[in-house]
Steps between C-alpha positions, in 0.01 A plus 500: 500500500205627710239277336696198624644626828188665646179329603239571235123474501384533144482331163876483450704185442874554473659220299865417556664207323773303677730215404601413859216386728705554815540864393122525459433376853774721645368811320138443602583414861724808532190720475367637829150409377336161470129524432468297180727362230442346157721249325447445130653204320424223253653255751247473784728290722776759483251781555364322810853454641576869448164615641551288814828684570353850476441692823147610414160447658362370171674368191319421178623304201417626152243737648491814705319565825136542406323555827455340835350158545330471839589132533876572470714686753637833380802672648789718397857439606764750611384864471182389319326326783371523852326166532277250326147547366241243390468127557590323824839670511324836504277395788807385692626861492221584746571218742766410751583159635515415867626159603342381824702247698352347813587202720374157411226381740628250757186282523 
C-alpha cells in the first residue's frame, strides 16, 4: 500500500489497527524511512513503550508531527535523514572534537 510504504509529505494519516504490538514495531521498523511516527492509544504507558522502540527521528503519542520546535533536535533516521537540526545536537553537527593530550609538568 503506497500510502504506508512510501514517505509522504501531506495531510494524510494512514490508520492500521493491530492486535500484536511486536508486529507493529516490526512493520514500522521494516520501512526504509524514519522521519516521524505517531502512536495512538488510550494506554499512554503502552504507547510510550511502542514509540520508544520505533526507528524514527521523532515519535509522537496521540498527535502527529505539527512542525519543528527550535529547542528540540530534529532528525530523520534511515533514508529520511542526513543529520540533526536545531538545539544543541544540531550545533554539534557543525563541530568536531579534538582531544589534546600533553605531558604533565615536572615542576
